[in-house]
LUMZA-45032 format. One line per 10 residues: number of its first residue (from 1); their letters; for each residue x, y, z of N, C-alpha, C. Coordinates in Angstrom, 3 decimals, padded with zeros to 6 digits. Layout:
// residues N
NUM> a> X Y Z X Y Z X Y Z ~ ...
***
This chain:
// residues 322
1> xxxxxxxxxx> 059.325 119.778 190.129 058.933 120.821 189.177 059.183 120.313 187.764 ~ 058.184 120.520 186.886 058.261 119.980 185.532 059.447 120.522 184.755 ~ 059.698 121.831 184.874 060.790 122.412 184.081 062.151 121.894 184.521 ~ 062.294 121.568 185.810 063.555 120.998 186.267 063.764 119.596 185.707 ~ 062.689 118.828 185.701 062.788 117.483 185.126 063.117 117.552 183.643 ~ 062.525 118.541 182.941 062.780 118.687 181.509 064.237 119.062 181.248 ~ 064.752 119.990 182.048 066.157 120.374 181.895 067.074 119.189 182.180 ~ 066.774 118.432 183.233 067.586 117.277 183.581 067.563 116.239 182.467 ~ 066.367 116.029 181.890 066.243 115.057 180.799 067.078 115.468 179.597 ~ 067.028 116.756 179.236 067.779 117.234 178.082 069.282 117.195 178.342
11> xxxxxxxxxx> 069.680 117.473 179.568 071.098 117.390 179.889 071.610 115.962 179.789 ~ 070.799 115.003 180.254 071.209 113.595 180.141 071.370 113.210 178.676 ~ 070.460 113.708 177.843 070.543 113.390 176.414 071.807 113.994 175.806 ~ 072.153 115.229 176.234 073.325 115.894 175.693 074.599 115.164 176.100 ~ 074.653 114.714 177.340 075.839 114.024 177.830 075.980 112.644 177.194 ~ 074.842 111.931 177.038 074.858 110.564 176.496 074.340 110.563 175.065 ~ 074.855 111.489 174.250 074.356 111.652 172.893 074.551 110.383 172.060 ~ 075.704 109.764 172.140 075.955 108.582 171.324 075.019 107.441 171.689 ~ 074.784 107.244 172.973 073.872 106.185 173.393 072.455 106.473 172.919 ~ 072.071 107.763 172.984 070.734 108.143 172.512 070.597 107.845 171.018
21> xxxxxxxxxx> 071.626 108.201 170.233 071.566 107.947 168.790 071.477 106.448 168.499 ~ 072.234 105.671 169.259 072.206 104.221 169.038 070.836 103.650 169.382 ~ 070.265 104.080 170.499 068.940 103.595 170.889 067.886 104.026 169.885 ~ 067.994 105.259 169.396 067.018 105.762 168.419 067.107 104.980 167.118 ~ 068.345 104.714 166.677 068.536 103.966 165.431 067.967 102.549 165.581 ~ 068.207 101.936 166.728 067.702 100.572 166.961 066.176 100.554 166.977 ~ 065.573 101.583 167.609 064.117 101.632 167.687 063.485 101.827 166.305 ~ 064.065 102.708 165.488 063.510 102.933 164.154 063.680 101.692 163.280 ~ 064.838 101.009 163.412 065.048 099.809 162.610 064.062 098.709 162.992 ~ 063.789 098.603 164.295 062.816 097.620 164.748 061.426 097.936 164.212
31> xxxxxxxxxx> 061.066 099.215 164.220 059.763 099.623 163.723 059.645 099.307 162.232 ~ 060.718 099.565 161.469 060.699 099.276 160.033 060.530 097.776 159.781 ~ 061.257 096.994 160.544 061.182 095.537 160.348 059.796 095.006 160.678 ~ 059.169 095.484 161.759 057.826 095.028 162.114 056.822 095.411 161.043 ~ 056.929 096.676 160.546 056.000 097.128 159.504 056.206 096.326 158.219 ~ 057.461 096.060 157.892 057.736 095.299 156.683 057.207 093.864 156.816 ~ 057.310 093.282 157.995 056.810 091.934 158.226 055.300 091.881 158.052 ~ 054.610 092.944 158.487 053.157 093.001 158.316 052.791 092.988 156.839 ~ 053.538 093.737 156.022 053.257 093.772 154.575 053.543 092.427 153.923 ~ 054.595 091.777 154.372 054.908 090.465 153.812 053.805 089.463 154.135
41> xxxxxxxxxx> 053.284 089.498 155.339 052.233 088.576 155.747 050.925 088.839 154.994 ~ 050.786 090.069 154.484 049.566 090.384 153.727 049.670 089.961 152.271 ~ 050.830 089.413 151.871 050.965 088.893 150.530 051.852 089.701 149.619 ~ 052.444 090.781 150.100 053.326 091.585 149.255 054.646 090.870 149.049 ~ 055.294 091.223 147.933 056.650 090.730 147.709 057.597 091.486 148.627 ~ 058.837 090.995 148.736 059.813 091.625 149.630 060.106 093.061 149.217 ~ 060.291 093.304 147.894 060.599 094.668 147.427 059.423 095.598 147.659 ~ 058.213 095.104 147.365 057.033 095.951 147.561 056.823 096.254 149.035 ~ 057.044 095.266 149.905 056.875 095.474 151.338 057.881 096.490 151.862 ~ 059.119 096.378 151.347 060.152 097.323 151.798 059.816 098.745 151.350
51> xxxxxxxxxx> 059.369 098.920 150.119 059.048 100.251 149.599 057.843 100.838 150.334 ~ 056.831 100.005 150.578 055.642 100.498 151.277 055.982 100.917 152.703 ~ 056.860 100.151 153.329 057.258 100.484 154.700 057.985 101.830 154.743 ~ 058.860 102.053 153.768 059.598 103.319 153.733 058.648 104.492 153.514 ~ 057.703 104.318 152.612 056.751 105.412 152.362 055.920 105.697 153.592 ~ 055.503 104.671 154.272 054.643 104.854 155.444 055.432 105.439 156.631 ~ 056.673 104.991 156.745 057.463 105.440 157.892 057.916 106.893 157.747 ~ 058.263 107.282 156.510 058.708 108.645 156.264 060.223 108.739 156.176 ~ 060.700 109.997 156.086 062.129 110.274 155.934 062.853 110.001 157.255 ~ 063.783 109.054 157.215 064.489 108.655 158.432 065.334 109.802 158.991
61> xxxxxxxxxx> 066.023 110.534 158.104 066.879 111.645 158.562 066.044 112.738 159.218 ~ 064.909 113.074 158.608 064.048 114.111 159.171 063.506 113.694 160.535 ~ 063.131 112.413 160.645 062.633 111.926 161.934 063.719 111.967 163.007 ~ 064.973 111.660 162.590 066.075 111.693 163.546 066.304 113.126 164.054 ~ 066.234 114.100 163.131 066.417 115.505 163.536 065.270 115.977 164.424 ~ 064.057 115.542 164.103 062.912 115.921 164.929 063.052 115.387 166.342 ~ 063.557 114.158 166.458 063.783 113.575 167.777 064.843 114.348 168.552 ~ 065.892 114.773 167.855 066.927 115.570 168.513 066.357 116.886 169.033 ~ 065.492 117.510 168.229 064.902 118.777 168.654 064.009 118.578 169.866 ~ 063.318 117.471 169.909 062.383 117.229 171.005 063.091 116.823 172.291
71> xxxxxxxxxx> 064.241 116.154 172.142 064.894 115.608 173.324 066.187 116.333 173.720 ~ 066.746 117.096 172.827 068.077 117.641 173.097 068.151 119.151 173.071 ~ 069.380 119.651 172.784 069.696 121.092 172.751 070.244 121.395 171.355 ~ 069.338 121.468 170.390 069.768 121.602 169.001 070.626 122.844 168.790 ~ 070.232 123.975 169.389 070.989 125.213 169.195 072.414 125.087 169.713 ~ 072.570 124.370 170.835 073.902 124.202 171.400 074.740 123.287 170.519 ~ 074.132 122.237 170.001 074.847 121.319 169.140 075.300 122.015 167.865 ~ 074.414 122.868 167.304 074.800 123.615 166.106 075.939 124.582 166.420 ~ 075.883 125.186 167.602 076.955 126.093 167.996 078.290 125.359 168.073 ~ 078.279 124.180 168.682 079.503 123.395 168.789 080.023 123.029 167.401
81> xxxxxxxxxx> 079.111 122.646 166.517 079.528 122.299 165.149 080.128 123.509 164.441 ~ 079.506 124.685 164.618 080.030 125.895 163.972 081.403 126.258 164.516 ~ 081.578 126.114 165.822 082.882 126.426 166.423 083.948 125.475 165.892 ~ 083.615 124.203 165.822 084.582 123.236 165.302 084.954 123.550 163.859 ~ 083.951 123.895 163.066 084.204 124.230 161.661 085.082 125.474 161.566 ~ 084.774 126.467 162.379 085.568 127.694 162.365 087.012 127.448 162.755 ~ 087.228 126.606 163.774 088.588 126.295 164.197 089.352 125.551 163.115 ~ 088.670 124.640 162.414 089.341 123.924 161.320 089.756 124.886 160.218 ~ 088.875 125.827 159.872 089.192 126.785 158.825 090.330 127.710 159.241 ~ 090.333 128.126 160.499 091.420 128.971 160.977 092.750 128.229 160.968
91> xxxxxxxxxx> 092.709 126.944 161.315 093.929 126.148 161.320 094.474 125.985 159.903 ~ 093.585 125.942 158.912 094.016 125.797 157.525 094.590 127.089 156.959 ~ 094.235 128.250 157.550 094.691 129.552 157.030 095.385 130.320 158.151 ~ 096.629 129.975 158.492 097.301 130.634 159.626 097.498 132.136 159.417 ~ 097.734 132.570 158.178 097.910 133.999 157.924 096.655 134.788 158.231 ~ 095.529 134.293 157.723 094.244 134.945 158.011 093.943 134.927 159.509 ~ 094.279 133.786 160.155 094.042 133.679 161.596 094.821 134.729 162.364 ~ 096.098 134.938 161.965 096.922 135.930 162.659 096.361 137.336 162.486 ~ 095.948 137.662 161.244 095.380 138.997 160.984 094.073 139.185 161.754 ~ 093.220 138.158 161.736 091.950 138.249 162.458 092.169 138.402 163.957
101> xxxxxxxxxx> 093.115 137.623 164.505 093.408 137.732 165.941 093.944 139.099 166.312 ~ 094.848 139.630 165.462 095.389 140.966 165.725 094.304 142.025 165.651 ~ 093.417 141.907 164.665 092.324 142.865 164.531 091.411 142.831 165.749 ~ 091.081 141.616 166.197 090.247 141.497 167.397 090.949 142.077 168.621 ~ 092.250 141.793 168.751 092.991 142.308 169.909 093.022 143.829 169.916 ~ 093.261 144.422 168.732 093.283 145.887 168.650 091.908 146.472 168.950 ~ 090.863 145.821 168.411 089.510 146.323 168.652 089.119 146.235 170.118 ~ 089.409 145.092 170.723 089.086 144.920 172.148 089.906 145.873 173.002 ~ 091.200 146.010 172.662 092.053 146.916 173.429 091.591 148.357 173.329 ~ 091.223 148.779 172.099 090.762 150.155 171.919 089.476 150.412 172.688
111> xxxxxxxxxx> 088.544 149.465 172.615 087.290 149.640 173.343 087.508 149.653 174.850 ~ 088.441 148.806 175.315 088.752 148.803 176.749 089.341 150.131 177.176 ~ 090.258 150.666 176.357 090.867 151.950 176.686 089.836 153.067 176.690 ~ 088.951 153.055 175.672 087.922 154.094 175.598 087.001 154.016 176.815 ~ 086.601 152.789 177.172 085.731 152.659 178.339 086.435 153.111 179.609 ~ 087.752 152.808 179.716 088.496 153.229 180.908 088.494 154.747 181.039 ~ 088.672 155.427 179.889 088.660 156.894 179.921 087.275 157.404 180.276 ~ 086.242 156.840 179.627 084.878 157.283 179.916 084.523 157.017 181.372 ~ 084.946 155.832 181.861 084.636 155.496 183.255 085.312 156.457 184.224 ~ 086.587 156.778 183.952 087.313 157.651 184.881 086.877 159.103 184.776
121> xxxxxxxxxx> 086.480 159.535 183.541 086.157 160.946 183.348 084.675 161.230 183.536 ~ 083.812 160.309 183.050 082.380 160.587 183.043 081.591 159.801 184.086 ~ 081.954 158.539 184.306 081.136 157.696 185.165 081.576 157.739 186.624 ~ 082.879 157.586 186.849 083.377 157.594 188.219 083.499 159.033 188.720 ~ 083.162 159.288 189.965 083.299 160.645 190.494 084.765 161.029 190.611 ~ 085.048 162.332 190.469 086.409 162.816 190.620 086.877 162.582 192.059 ~ 088.175 162.292 192.252 088.674 161.964 193.599 088.970 163.205 194.432 ~ 088.004 164.108 194.510 088.165 165.329 195.296 086.907 165.540 196.136 ~ 087.041 166.255 197.246 085.846 166.565 198.041 084.838 167.384 197.229 ~ 083.561 167.019 197.313 082.473 167.720 196.621 082.832 168.003 195.161
131> xxxxxxxxxx> 083.077 166.954 194.366 083.538 167.146 192.982 082.520 167.870 192.103 ~ 081.232 167.850 192.488 080.225 168.534 191.680 080.419 170.043 191.693 ~ 081.209 170.557 192.593 081.451 171.998 192.661 082.628 172.434 191.798 ~ 083.407 171.492 191.284 084.590 171.836 190.498 084.235 172.095 189.042 ~ 084.795 173.150 188.473 084.629 173.445 187.050 085.996 173.770 186.458 ~ 086.124 173.591 185.139 087.372 173.877 184.435 087.096 174.864 183.315 ~ 088.057 175.721 183.010 087.898 176.654 181.909 088.221 175.983 180.587 ~ 087.750 176.587 179.499 087.902 175.983 178.191 089.292 176.175 177.600 ~ 090.008 177.201 178.022 091.281 177.507 177.386 092.281 177.991 178.416 ~ 093.536 178.075 177.991 094.586 178.515 178.896 094.402 179.985 179.270
141> xxxxxxxxxx> 094.944 180.341 180.417 094.787 181.704 180.911 096.103 182.183 181.499 ~ 096.159 183.458 181.782 097.342 184.041 182.413 097.143 184.114 183.917 ~ 098.257 184.183 184.633 098.182 184.274 186.083 097.503 185.567 186.512 ~ 097.742 186.662 185.795 097.128 187.939 186.145 095.610 187.883 185.981 ~ 095.128 187.193 184.956 093.687 187.025 184.798 093.095 186.225 185.950 ~ 093.799 185.178 186.376 093.322 184.377 187.498 093.193 185.249 188.750 ~ 094.172 186.093 188.969 094.123 186.987 190.132 092.926 187.922 190.044 ~ 092.649 188.468 188.850 091.510 189.375 188.687 090.186 188.643 188.867 ~ 090.092 187.427 188.338 088.847 186.658 188.484 088.590 186.371 189.957 ~ 089.625 186.001 190.686 089.468 185.732 192.120 088.960 186.961 192.867
151> xxxxxxxxxx> 089.367 188.145 192.434 088.948 189.376 193.094 087.518 189.772 192.721 ~ 087.092 189.464 191.509 085.835 189.998 191.002 084.675 189.012 191.021 ~ 084.929 187.717 191.105 083.856 186.738 190.970 082.849 186.799 192.112 ~ 081.577 186.528 191.764 080.508 186.448 192.756 080.053 185.006 192.977 ~ 080.480 184.106 192.089 079.962 182.733 192.128 081.014 181.688 192.475 ~ 082.290 182.051 192.443 083.363 181.089 192.665 084.057 181.377 193.985 ~ 084.270 180.336 194.770 084.894 180.527 196.080 086.409 180.612 195.977 ~ 087.007 179.844 195.067 088.457 179.851 194.899 088.815 179.183 193.589 ~ 090.053 179.365 193.172 090.505 178.774 191.919 092.010 178.834 191.813 ~ 092.536 178.177 190.791 093.972 178.179 190.582 094.324 177.589 189.240
161> xxxxxxxxxx> 095.571 177.774 188.834 096.004 177.312 187.521 097.220 176.419 187.602 ~ 097.489 175.726 186.495 098.606 174.790 186.432 099.131 174.721 185.012 ~ 100.417 174.515 184.895 101.055 174.245 183.613 102.080 173.136 183.833 ~ 102.080 172.124 182.965 102.971 170.967 183.123 104.197 171.145 182.235 ~ 105.368 171.000 182.825 106.625 171.088 182.089 107.565 169.995 182.593 ~ 108.527 169.644 181.761 109.534 168.655 182.154 110.665 169.353 182.911 ~ 111.198 168.657 183.909 112.362 169.124 184.653 113.330 167.957 184.815 ~ 114.612 168.282 184.991 115.639 167.261 185.167 115.937 167.083 186.657 ~ 115.693 165.876 187.139 116.012 165.560 188.535 117.385 164.898 188.565 ~ 118.309 165.500 189.308 119.690 165.010 189.336 120.097 164.514 190.720
171> xxxxxxxxxx> 119.116 164.171 191.528 119.436 163.718 192.874 119.656 162.231 192.999 ~ 119.530 161.491 191.911 119.725 160.047 191.960 121.076 159.634 191.405 ~ 121.168 158.372 191.042 122.432 157.862 190.507 122.717 158.433 189.120 ~ 121.674 158.796 188.388 121.832 159.417 187.076 120.669 160.365 186.831 ~ 120.841 161.382 185.997 119.766 162.343 185.746 118.548 161.658 185.120 ~ 117.379 162.117 185.513 116.139 161.576 184.965 115.157 162.727 184.775 ~ 114.364 162.649 183.745 113.389 163.706 183.461 112.066 163.376 184.144 ~ 111.498 164.341 184.839 110.217 164.187 185.512 109.273 165.278 185.029 ~ 107.997 165.147 185.396 106.992 166.154 185.037 106.666 167.002 186.256 ~ 106.818 168.300 186.095 106.547 169.240 187.185 105.277 170.019 186.877
181> xxxxxxxxxx> 104.421 170.133 187.873 103.222 170.966 187.760 103.555 172.326 188.361 ~ 103.645 173.336 187.494 103.858 174.696 187.965 102.493 175.272 188.305 ~ 102.245 175.525 189.581 100.910 175.888 190.056 100.965 177.215 190.805 ~ 099.814 177.873 190.871 099.708 178.991 191.803 099.193 178.454 193.128 ~ 099.242 179.295 194.155 098.937 178.818 195.507 097.506 178.320 195.645 ~ 096.600 178.754 194.769 095.200 178.384 194.939 094.819 177.035 194.381 ~ 095.644 176.444 193.522 095.201 175.230 192.824 094.987 174.060 193.773 ~ 095.991 173.680 194.550 095.864 172.516 195.426 094.787 172.736 196.482 ~ 094.633 173.980 196.960 093.559 174.270 197.904 092.198 174.123 197.237 ~ 092.100 174.507 195.962 090.834 174.378 195.231 090.441 172.915 195.066
191> xxxxxxxxxx> 091.391 172.061 194.743 091.090 170.634 194.590 090.702 170.014 195.929 ~ 091.189 170.553 197.021 090.683 170.175 198.332 091.263 168.924 198.948 ~ 092.378 168.414 198.392 092.997 167.207 198.954 094.215 167.635 199.776 ~ 094.212 167.453 201.077 095.354 167.874 201.893 096.546 166.948 201.693 ~ 097.749 167.443 201.928 098.935 166.582 201.794 098.967 165.505 202.870 ~ 099.622 164.410 202.555 099.804 163.331 203.526 100.754 163.777 204.641 ~ 101.790 164.485 204.245 102.756 165.044 205.197 103.050 166.484 204.794 ~ 103.277 167.333 205.778 103.668 168.705 205.488 102.510 169.578 205.060 ~ 102.769 170.471 204.127 101.773 171.457 203.704 101.952 171.770 202.225 ~ 101.061 172.610 201.694 101.154 173.055 200.306 101.717 174.478 200.268
201> xxxxxxxxxx> 101.926 174.988 199.055 102.455 176.335 198.871 101.400 177.349 199.297 ~ 101.792 178.328 200.087 100.864 179.337 200.607 100.929 180.609 199.762 ~ 099.882 181.460 199.824 099.876 182.682 199.019 101.040 183.611 199.309 ~ 101.504 183.693 200.545 102.606 184.601 200.849 103.933 184.098 200.278 ~ 104.026 182.790 199.965 105.214 182.253 199.299 105.103 182.363 197.779 ~ 103.875 182.514 197.309 103.607 182.493 195.870 103.760 183.903 195.294 ~ 104.970 184.419 195.327 105.266 185.766 194.831 106.574 185.717 194.062 ~ 106.763 186.736 193.244 107.994 186.813 192.466 109.189 186.889 193.407 ~ 110.132 185.965 193.233 111.280 185.915 194.116 111.038 185.144 195.391 ~ 109.927 184.386 195.446 109.613 183.605 196.631 110.544 182.419 196.792
211> xxxxxxxxxx> 110.420 181.704 197.910 111.316 180.566 198.174 111.081 179.424 197.196 ~ 112.125 178.692 196.936 112.028 177.537 196.036 111.559 176.325 196.846 ~ 110.263 176.294 197.099 109.658 175.165 197.815 108.991 174.223 196.824 ~ 108.828 172.971 197.235 108.263 171.968 196.341 107.410 170.986 197.129 ~ 106.294 170.581 196.521 105.443 169.523 197.049 105.591 168.333 196.106 ~ 105.826 167.159 196.645 106.058 165.989 195.792 104.851 165.062 195.840 ~ 104.676 164.317 194.765 103.603 163.327 194.703 103.981 162.088 195.510 ~ 102.981 161.262 195.783 103.227 160.046 196.567 104.172 159.102 195.831 ~ 103.974 158.940 194.516 104.825 158.003 193.786 106.254 158.543 193.655 ~ 106.426 159.873 193.576 107.786 160.425 193.577 108.442 160.160 194.927
221> xxxxxxxxxx> 107.706 160.341 195.982 108.225 160.079 197.334 108.661 158.621 197.470 ~ 107.872 157.715 196.890 108.230 156.295 196.952 109.426 155.967 196.067 ~ 109.369 156.422 194.798 110.358 155.994 193.808 111.706 156.692 193.962 ~ 111.689 157.976 194.284 112.931 158.750 194.300 113.425 159.086 195.706 ~ 112.522 159.056 196.689 112.929 159.377 198.055 112.831 158.167 198.976 ~ 112.594 156.988 198.395 112.579 155.714 199.135 111.616 155.738 200.316 ~ 110.478 156.462 200.146 109.442 156.552 201.188 110.012 157.034 202.523 ~ 110.981 157.932 202.437 111.643 158.445 203.636 110.653 159.242 204.489 ~ 110.361 158.818 205.729 109.426 159.564 206.577 109.969 160.916 207.013 ~ 111.267 161.136 206.799 111.899 162.406 207.184 112.256 163.228 205.944
231> xxxxxxxxxx> 111.477 163.043 204.861 111.794 163.731 203.600 111.519 165.229 203.670 ~ 110.602 165.661 204.550 110.297 167.085 204.658 111.549 167.851 205.063 ~ 111.808 168.948 204.340 112.994 169.754 204.613 114.199 169.371 203.784 ~ 114.140 168.231 203.095 115.265 167.837 202.262 115.326 168.708 201.007 ~ 116.494 168.770 200.419 116.720 169.580 199.216 116.794 168.677 197.993 ~ 116.055 169.047 196.943 116.043 168.279 195.700 116.622 169.138 194.576 ~ 117.615 168.615 193.833 118.166 169.353 192.695 117.320 169.127 191.439 ~ 116.733 170.204 190.927 115.889 170.123 189.742 116.298 171.199 188.737 ~ 116.724 170.756 187.566 117.079 171.666 186.465 118.016 172.786 186.916 ~ 119.006 172.428 187.694 120.024 173.388 188.076 119.729 174.210 189.312
241> xxxxxxxxxx> 118.564 174.001 189.951 118.210 174.740 191.168 117.839 173.754 192.267 ~ 118.001 174.189 193.496 117.644 173.359 194.642 116.288 173.773 195.194 ~ 115.443 172.777 195.471 114.095 173.011 195.985 113.940 172.275 197.310 ~ 113.264 172.914 198.256 113.042 172.318 199.575 111.683 171.632 199.621 ~ 111.657 170.375 200.045 110.406 169.619 200.140 109.614 170.129 201.347 ~ 108.388 170.635 201.080 107.541 171.105 202.178 106.276 170.258 202.333 ~ 105.997 169.364 201.369 104.787 168.547 201.468 104.849 167.313 200.592 ~ 104.083 166.295 200.986 103.965 165.045 200.228 102.480 164.744 200.071 ~ 102.020 164.646 198.820 100.611 164.389 198.574 100.288 162.918 198.837 ~ 099.027 162.606 199.137 098.669 161.216 199.464 098.610 160.323 198.230
251> xxxxxxxxxx> 098.616 159.028 198.471 098.478 158.050 197.385 097.132 158.242 196.697 ~ 097.127 158.132 195.378 095.892 158.270 194.627 095.585 159.676 194.182 ~ 096.285 160.668 194.712 096.011 162.044 194.277 096.623 162.277 192.901 ~ 095.874 162.949 192.046 096.356 163.322 190.713 095.600 164.547 190.258 ~ 096.203 165.307 189.370 095.521 166.452 188.784 094.469 165.969 187.797 ~ 093.420 166.741 187.564 092.436 166.350 186.548 093.082 166.305 185.164 ~ 093.014 165.153 184.513 093.457 164.959 183.130 094.965 165.094 182.938 ~ 095.742 165.271 183.989 097.172 165.494 183.818 097.953 164.726 184.879 ~ 099.200 164.404 184.531 100.084 163.710 185.463 101.198 164.654 185.883 ~ 101.569 164.611 187.151 102.678 165.413 187.648 103.401 164.650 188.740
261> xxxxxxxxxx> 104.729 164.803 188.762 105.545 164.172 189.794 105.760 165.103 190.978 ~ 105.904 166.398 190.691 106.132 167.389 191.740 105.311 168.634 191.437 ~ 105.169 169.513 192.448 104.393 170.741 192.320 105.256 171.912 192.783 ~ 105.411 172.907 191.878 106.284 174.044 192.128 105.492 175.325 191.898 ~ 105.838 176.388 192.605 105.155 177.669 192.439 105.384 178.231 191.039 ~ 104.295 178.734 190.409 104.405 179.379 189.102 105.346 180.577 189.138 ~ 105.307 181.321 190.221 106.149 182.506 190.329 107.618 182.123 190.311 ~ 107.946 181.002 190.908 109.334 180.547 190.919 109.714 179.969 189.562 ~ 108.789 179.231 188.949 109.077 178.572 187.675 109.126 179.561 186.519 ~ 108.215 180.556 186.522 108.140 181.526 185.431 108.260 182.949 185.975
271> xxxxxxxxxx> 109.388 183.325 186.528 109.504 184.669 187.109 109.361 185.777 186.073 ~ 109.689 185.484 184.806 109.551 186.511 183.779 108.131 186.572 183.232 ~ 107.477 185.397 183.099 106.166 185.358 182.452 105.012 185.624 183.399 ~ 105.151 185.236 184.670 104.031 185.327 185.607 103.419 186.717 185.716 ~ 104.194 187.810 185.702 103.576 189.119 185.878 102.825 189.629 184.646 ~ 102.950 188.970 183.488 102.405 189.513 182.257 101.080 188.855 181.895 ~ 100.092 189.702 181.612 098.741 189.237 181.328 098.634 188.517 179.982 ~ 099.441 188.877 179.050 099.321 188.307 177.718 099.885 186.911 177.567 ~ 100.536 186.377 178.584 101.113 185.026 178.512 100.085 184.042 179.047 ~ 099.316 183.430 178.136 098.243 182.503 178.517 098.797 181.080 178.479
281> xxxxxxxxxx> 099.136 180.557 179.627 099.823 179.263 179.658 099.264 178.311 180.715 ~ 098.204 178.686 181.424 097.720 177.852 182.525 096.340 177.269 182.222 ~ 096.161 176.027 182.627 094.827 175.431 182.689 094.275 175.726 184.084 ~ 093.077 176.289 184.155 092.573 176.735 185.461 091.339 175.947 185.890 ~ 091.229 175.778 187.208 090.119 175.054 187.827 089.543 175.931 188.936 ~ 088.211 175.847 189.088 087.521 176.701 190.044 086.510 175.874 190.824 ~ 086.154 176.405 191.984 085.158 175.741 192.824 083.989 176.690 193.040 ~ 082.781 176.180 192.787 081.570 176.977 192.963 081.318 177.275 194.439 ~ 080.772 178.449 194.686 080.310 178.747 196.034 079.077 177.901 196.334 ~ 078.811 177.579 197.581 077.612 176.799 197.919 076.356 177.470 197.378
291> xxxxxxxxxx> 075.506 176.668 196.727 074.250 177.182 196.199 074.340 177.741 194.797 ~ 075.539 177.924 194.263 075.708 178.457 192.916 075.692 177.327 191.885 ~ 075.216 177.642 190.686 075.133 176.654 189.616 076.146 176.977 188.529 ~ 076.336 176.005 187.623 077.265 176.202 186.523 076.797 177.339 185.612 ~ 075.515 177.417 185.335 075.008 178.498 184.466 075.242 179.867 185.102 ~ 075.107 179.969 186.406 075.378 181.235 187.083 076.867 181.583 186.987 ~ 077.719 180.565 187.126 079.157 180.801 186.999 079.517 181.228 185.580 ~ 078.880 180.628 184.583 079.139 181.020 183.204 078.763 182.479 182.963 ~ 077.610 182.888 183.487 077.190 184.279 183.335 078.155 185.214 184.063 ~ 078.569 184.829 185.237 079.502 185.630 186.020 080.832 185.778 185.288
301> xxxxxxxxxx> 081.365 184.677 184.757 082.634 184.724 184.045 082.523 185.541 182.759 ~ 081.368 185.500 182.099 081.172 186.301 180.885 081.264 187.790 181.196 ~ 080.687 188.196 182.316 080.772 189.593 182.724 082.232 189.981 182.983 ~ 082.958 189.121 183.678 084.367 189.402 183.964 085.179 189.427 182.676 ~ 084.886 188.500 181.740 085.590 188.479 180.460 085.413 189.798 179.718 ~ 084.181 190.301 179.663 083.928 191.571 178.960 084.660 192.722 179.636 ~ 084.668 192.676 180.957 085.355 193.743 181.702 086.866 193.710 181.414 ~ 087.454 192.525 181.419 088.884 192.408 181.136 089.191 192.770 179.692 ~ 088.277 192.416 178.773 088.487 192.750 177.362 088.487 194.256 177.152 ~ 087.658 194.978 177.901 087.638 196.435 177.802 088.903 197.045 178.406
311> xxxxxxxxxx> 089.367 196.465 179.499 090.544 197.007 180.167 091.833 196.646 179.421 ~ 091.872 195.432 178.845 093.102 194.955 178.207 092.758 194.393 176.816 ~ 092.388 195.266 175.878 091.928 194.788 174.563 093.012 194.061 173.767 ~ 094.267 194.375 173.992 095.318 193.750 173.195 095.476 192.250 173.487 ~ 095.182 191.860 174.714 095.404 190.450 175.091 094.136 189.683 175.416 ~ 093.034 190.389 175.741 091.849 189.699 176.248 090.628 189.790 175.352 ~ 090.757 190.395 174.177 089.602 190.488 173.288 089.266 189.089 172.740 ~ 087.967 188.815 172.660 087.464 187.554 172.072 087.920 186.311 172.818 ~ 088.010 186.393 174.129 088.355 185.230 174.926 087.184 184.843 175.814 ~ 086.843 183.557 175.860 085.792 183.036 176.724 086.320 181.855 177.520
321> xx> 085.631 181.526 178.602 086.160 180.474 179.485 085.202 179.307 179.704 ~ 084.008 179.567 180.232 083.142 178.462 180.630 082.329 177.955 179.452
***
């Protein structure tokens, strides 16, 4: 194939550049000498023959560059020259080099971080069953509102809320602060990921004065419970209270946009705040019923919002969700 032969020829020239230049220089010098000899034989003086030969032959440098373009990889050679020049200049200015390198590192790092977020949030599917059915509200809500929405909605099959707070774990060699997800019973069921071991908090436990049960994340189970296969039923001291482990979530499970080490009932965590509608402290997630669309859910939630605003104007006026 002609193009393969051409590529091979140009590669040989690139590899044996010095030999090519030497052969080219020898060939041009021979041509000049032969032409000059012809002029001398015609009766010209040596100076006149030399000048006539140069005029007839043309610019030696231009001819050399033309030969390189025809036989070699001029763009690659220029690139190599530019890189070498750039490296020499950077070596001469170490301060500028350090600033430029830091700027590039920050720019590349920022773009990598931004892409990672976009990839995890927008491009990659959420790590839950049927993620296209999951929706999130725009603002925090109260537990009482969540209960009313669950009772009144026509488009949502289930939902739940979460609030992240720090707690002190004192079951190790020294106290350490962890992140606890205070959830209602519907949240983990809404996300649809079953625990690796045990179970999640049930609605009958999710009441004021309910048992202090806890579901732990996989990494908490590994880091703080040494991957104990008999961890279910153990007692964990958290912020002055003891909690019983009833479930362990699988590896890779995480809340949308939030990190949590353990999961505790909202009623247990906020016994004073949970019964009050005006305490808006939860981020809520919902799952669409089969066949329902986001626009239908938005219309449905708007109707419920207006109804709640009429019933509870002091706390629910001018609030929207979807």
